[in-house]
ROSE-4610 file (N, C-alpha, C; in Angstrom, 1 decimal, always signed):
// ROSE-4610
residu = [X/X/X/X/X/X/X/X/X/X/X/X/X/X/X/X/X/X/X/X/X/X/X/X/X/X/X/X/X/X/X/X/X/X/X/X/X/X/X/X/X/X/X/X/X/X/X/X/X/X/X/X/X/X/X/X/X/X/X/X/X/X/X/X/X/X/X/X/X/X/X/X/X/X/X/X/X/X/X/X/X/X/X/X/X/X/X/X/X/X/X/X/X/X/X/X/X/X/X/X/X/X/X/X/X/X/X/X/X/X/X/X/X/X/X/X/X/X/X/X/X/X/X/X/X/X/X/X/X/X/X/X/X/X/X/X/X/X/X/X/X/X/X/X/X/X/X/X/X/X/X/X/X/X/X/X/X/X/X/X/X/X/X/X/X/X/X/X/X/X/X/X/X/X/X/X/X/X/X/X/X/X/X/X/X/X/X/X/X/X/X/X/X/X/X/X/X/X/X/X/X/X/X/X/X/X/X/X/X/X/X/X/X/X/X/X/X/X/X/X/X/X/X/X/X/X/X/X/X/X/X/X/X/X/X/X/X/X/X/X/X/X/X/X/X/X/X/X/X/X/X/X/X/X/X/X/X/X/X/X/X/X/X/X/X/X/X/X/X/X/X/X/X/X/X/X/X/X/X/X/X/X/X/X/X/X/X/X/X/X/X/X/X/X/X/X/X/X/X/X/X/X/X/X/X/X]
num = [1/1/1/2/2/2/3/3/3/4/4/4/5/5/5/6/6/6/7/7/7/8/8/8/9/9/9/10/10/10/11/11/11/12/12/12/13/13/13/14/14/14/15/15/15/16/16/16/17/17/17/18/18/18/19/19/19/20/20/20/21/21/21/22/22/22/23/23/23/24/24/24/25/25/25/26/26/26/27/27/27/28/28/28/29/29/29/30/30/30/31/31/31/32/32/32/33/33/33/34/34/34/35/35/35/36/36/36/37/37/37/38/38/38/39/39/39/40/40/40/41/41/41/42/42/42/43/43/43/44/44/44/45/45/45/46/46/46/47/47/47/48/48/48/49/49/49/50/50/50/51/51/51/52/52/52/53/53/53/54/54/54/55/55/55/56/56/56/57/57/57/58/58/58/59/59/59/60/60/60/61/61/61/62/62/62/63/63/63/64/64/64/65/65/65/66/66/66/67/67/67/68/68/68/69/69/69/70/70/70/71/71/71/72/72/72/73/73/73/74/74/74/75/75/75/76/76/76/77/77/77/78/78/78/79/79/79/80/80/80/81/81/81/82/82/82/83/83/83/84/84/84/85/85/85/86/86/86/87/87/87/88/88/88/89/89/89/90/90/90/91/91/91/92/92/92/93/93/93/94/94/94/95/95/95/96/96/96/97/97/97/98/98/98/99/99/99/100/100/100/101/101/101/102/102/102]
x = [+162.3/+161.9/+163.3/+163.9/+165.4/+165.5/+166.9/+166.9/+167.9/+168.0/+169.3/+169.7/+171.0/+171.5/+171.1/+170.9/+170.9/+171.2/+172.5/+172.5/+172.2/+171.8/+171.1/+171.7/+171.6/+172.4/+172.1/+172.8/+173.2/+172.3/+172.3/+171.1/+169.4/+169.3/+168.5/+167.7/+168.9/+168.0/+168.1/+168.7/+168.9/+167.5/+167.5/+166.0/+164.9/+164.7/+163.5/+163.6/+165.1/+164.8/+164.3/+164.6/+164.6/+162.4/+162.0/+160.5/+160.1/+161.0/+159.9/+160.9/+161.9/+162.8/+163.1/+162.6/+162.6/+162.1/+161.1/+160.3/+160.7/+161.9/+162.6/+162.3/+163.1/+163.4/+161.7/+160.6/+159.8/+158.8/+158.8/+158.5/+159.2/+160.4/+160.9/+160.4/+160.2/+159.7/+158.2/+157.4/+156.4/+156.2/+157.2/+156.8/+156.9/+158.4/+158.8/+157.4/+156.7/+155.6/+154.7/+154.1/+153.1/+153.7/+154.9/+155.5/+155.2/+155.5/+155.2/+154.2/+152.9/+151.8/+150.8/+151.3/+150.8/+151.4/+152.4/+153.2/+152.4/+152.0/+151.7/+150.5/+149.3/+148.3/+148.1/+147.4/+147.1/+146.3/+147.8/+147.4/+146.8/+145.6/+144.5/+145.7/+145.4/+145.8/+145.0/+146.0/+145.8/+144.1/+143.1/+141.9/+142.2/+141.7/+141.9/+141.0/+141.6/+141.5/+140.0/+139.4/+137.7/+137.1/+137.2/+136.0/+136.4/+135.7/+135.3/+136.4/+136.8/+137.5/+139.2/+139.2/+140.6/+141.0/+139.9/+139.9/+140.8/+140.0/+140.8/+142.4/+142.7/+143.7/+144.6/+144.0/+144.4/+144.7/+144.0/+143.8/+145.0/+144.4/+145.9/+147.4/+147.6/+148.8/+149.1/+148.1/+148.3/+148.9/+147.9/+148.0/+149.7/+149.7/+151.2/+152.2/+152.1/+152.9/+153.6/+152.3/+152.4/+153.1/+152.2/+152.9/+154.1/+154.4/+155.9/+156.3/+154.7/+154.5/+153.3/+153.0/+151.9/+150.7/+149.6/+148.6/+147.7/+146.8/+146.2/+144.8/+144.4/+142.6/+142.0/+142.0/+141.3/+141.1/+142.7/+142.5/+142.1/+142.2/+142.0/+140.4/+139.7/+138.6/+137.7/+138.3/+137.9/+137.9/+139.3/+139.4/+138.3/+138.3/+137.7/+135.6/+135.5/+134.0/+133.5/+134.6/+134.7/+134.8/+135.0/+135.0/+134.1/+133.3/+131.8/+132.2/+133.1/+133.1/+132.6/+131.9/+131.1/+132.0/+131.6/+132.6/+132.9/+131.6/+132.1/+133.1/+133.4/+134.0/+135.2/+135.3/+136.4/+137.6/+137.4/+137.7/+138.1/+137.1/+137.4/+138.7/+138.9/+139.7/+141.2/+140.9/+142.3/+142.7/+142.3/+142.7/+143.2/+142.8/+143.6/+144.9/+144.6/+145.9/+146.6/+146.7/+147.4/+148.2/+147.2/+148.0/+149.1/+148.3/+149.6/+150.6/+150.9/+152.0/+152.8/+152.5/+153.7/+154.6]
y = [+175.4/+174.1/+174.3/+175.2/+175.0/+173.4/+172.5/+171.3/+171.0/+169.9/+169.8/+168.5/+168.5/+167.0/+166.1/+165.2/+164.1/+162.9/+162.3/+160.9/+159.6/+159.4/+157.5/+156.7/+156.0/+154.2/+154.2/+153.9/+153.3/+152.0/+151.2/+150.2/+150.3/+151.5/+151.7/+152.4/+153.1/+153.8/+152.9/+152.0/+151.1/+150.6/+150.4/+149.3/+150.2/+151.4/+152.2/+152.6/+152.4/+152.7/+151.6/+150.1/+148.9/+148.9/+149.5/+149.6/+150.4/+151.9/+153.2/+153.7/+153.0/+153.3/+154.9/+155.3/+156.8/+157.4/+157.5/+157.9/+158.3/+157.7/+157.6/+158.8/+160.1/+161.1/+161.6/+161.3/+161.9/+161.0/+160.1/+159.2/+159.4/+159.6/+160.0/+161.5/+162.3/+163.6/+163.4/+162.3/+162.1/+161.7/+160.4/+159.8/+161.2/+162.0/+162.5/+163.5/+164.3/+165.1/+164.8/+163.4/+162.4/+163.0/+162.3/+162.2/+163.2/+164.3/+166.2/+166.4/+165.9/+166.1/+165.9/+164.6/+163.6/+164.1/+164.2/+164.9/+166.5/+167.1/+168.4/+168.6/+167.4/+167.7/+167.6/+168.5/+168.9/+167.4/+167.1/+166.5/+166.6/+165.4/+165.9/+166.1/+167.2/+167.3/+166.4/+166.3/+166.0/+166.3/+166.2/+166.5/+167.1/+168.3/+168.8/+168.2/+168.1/+167.3/+167.5/+166.2/+166.6/+165.3/+165.2/+164.8/+163.1/+162.8/+161.3/+160.7/+162.2/+161.8/+161.9/+162.4/+162.5/+161.2/+160.5/+159.3/+158.2/+158.4/+157.5/+157.4/+159.0/+158.9/+158.6/+158.5/+158.3/+156.9/+156.0/+154.8/+153.9/+154.3/+154.0/+154.1/+155.4/+155.8/+154.4/+154.6/+153.5/+152.3/+151.3/+150.4/+150.3/+151.4/+151.4/+151.2/+152.0/+152.1/+150.6/+150.2/+148.9/+147.8/+147.9/+146.7/+146.8/+147.9/+148.5/+148.5/+149.0/+148.6/+149.3/+150.2/+151.1/+150.2/+151.1/+149.8/+149.5/+148.3/+148.5/+148.9/+148.6/+149.1/+148.4/+147.0/+146.2/+146.5/+146.3/+146.5/+147.4/+149.0/+150.4/+150.1/+149.5/+149.6/+149.3/+147.5/+146.9/+147.4/+147.9/+148.6/+150.4/+150.9/+151.9/+151.3/+150.5/+150.5/+150.0/+148.9/+148.8/+149.8/+151.0/+152.1/+153.6/+152.5/+153.7/+154.8/+154.4/+155.5/+154.6/+155.3/+155.1/+154.0/+153.2/+152.6/+153.5/+154.1/+154.9/+156.2/+156.6/+157.2/+157.2/+155.6/+155.3/+155.0/+154.6/+154.5/+155.6/+156.2/+157.4/+158.5/+158.5/+159.2/+157.9/+156.7/+155.5/+156.2/+156.5/+156.7/+157.8/+159.0/+160.0/+160.2/+159.3/+159.1/+158.2/+156.8/+156.1/+157.5/+158.2/+158.9/+160.0/+160.5/+161.3/+160.9/+159.1/+159.0/+158.5/+158.5/+158.0/+159.2]
z = [+74.5/+76.4/+76.7/+78.0/+78.6/+78.7/+78.9/+79.2/+79.5/+80.8/+81.8/+81.4/+81.8/+82.0/+83.3/+83.5/+84.8/+84.4/+85.4/+84.8/+85.2/+84.3/+84.2/+84.2/+85.0/+84.6/+83.0/+82.6/+80.9/+80.8/+81.9/+81.9/+81.9/+82.7/+82.8/+81.3/+80.8/+79.9/+79.0/+78.6/+77.4/+77.5/+79.1/+78.8/+78.6/+78.8/+78.5/+76.7/+76.3/+74.8/+73.9/+74.8/+73.9/+74.1/+74.8/+75.1/+73.9/+74.1/+73.4/+72.7/+71.9/+71.0/+70.4/+69.4/+69.2/+69.7/+70.9/+71.6/+73.0/+73.0/+75.0/+75.5/+75.0/+75.5/+76.1/+74.8/+75.3/+76.2/+76.1/+77.4/+78.8/+78.7/+80.0/+80.5/+79.9/+80.4/+80.4/+79.7/+79.8/+81.6/+81.5/+83.1/+84.0/+84.1/+84.8/+85.3/+84.1/+84.2/+84.7/+85.0/+85.3/+87.1/+87.4/+88.5/+89.0/+88.4/+89.0/+89.4/+88.8/+88.6/+89.7/+89.8/+90.9/+92.5/+92.0/+93.9/+94.2/+93.2/+93.2/+93.7/+93.8/+93.8/+95.4/+95.8/+97.2/+97.9/+98.6/+99.8/+100.8/+101.4/+102.7/+104.0/+104.9/+106.1/+107.0/+108.3/+109.2/+110.0/+109.6/+110.6/+111.7/+112.5/+113.5/+114.7/+116.0/+117.3/+117.0/+117.8/+118.6/+117.5/+116.5/+115.8/+115.3/+114.8/+114.3/+113.1/+112.3/+111.1/+111.6/+112.9/+113.4/+114.2/+114.8/+115.3/+114.6/+113.0/+112.1/+111.5/+111.9/+111.6/+112.8/+113.9/+115.3/+115.1/+115.0/+115.2/+114.1/+113.2/+112.0/+112.5/+112.8/+113.5/+114.5/+115.7/+116.5/+116.3/+114.9/+114.5/+114.0/+113.0/+112.7/+113.4/+114.5/+115.8/+116.4/+116.0/+117.0/+116.2/+114.9/+113.8/+113.5/+113.8/+113.1/+111.3/+111.0/+109.7/+109.3/+107.8/+108.0/+107.9/+108.8/+108.9/+107.8/+107.4/+106.3/+106.7/+105.4/+105.3/+106.1/+106.0/+106.8/+108.5/+109.1/+110.8/+110.9/+110.0/+110.3/+110.2/+109.8/+109.3/+110.5/+110.4/+112.0/+113.3/+113.6/+114.7/+114.8/+113.7/+113.3/+114.3/+113.5/+113.8/+114.9/+115.7/+117.2/+118.2/+117.8/+118.5/+117.7/+117.1/+116.8/+115.4/+114.7/+113.6/+112.9/+111.8/+110.5/+109.4/+108.9/+108.1/+106.8/+106.4/+105.5/+105.9/+106.5/+107.4/+107.8/+107.4/+108.5/+106.8/+105.9/+104.5/+103.7/+103.8/+103.3/+103.8/+105.4/+105.8/+105.9/+106.0/+106.3/+104.5/+103.3/+102.1/+102.6/+102.8/+102.7/+103.9/+105.2/+106.0/+105.3/+104.2/+103.7/+102.5/+101.7/+100.7/+101.4/+102.5/+103.3/+104.0/+104.3/+104.5/+103.5/+102.2/+101.2/+101.4]
């Protein structure tokens, strides 16, 4: 496998080395591969307008905008229920919305 060099702060490298010792380089490669695998998974896309699923995303966006921080699950669920969205739909869509906002 072809390799590249990247600058890693010495303090960080030695902290990892103190944990992993001779397996440090392998562990760093493993962590980077896990990161790539996680990020390359297909992220849910925003639902199309007009359905209950997009309503959850809109509610979460509005709460986020109002509070100036990412909407939490509890407040989104509460608002969704008050607007007639099925709780299971709300929780599923909140999870998709939240993962999409990372």
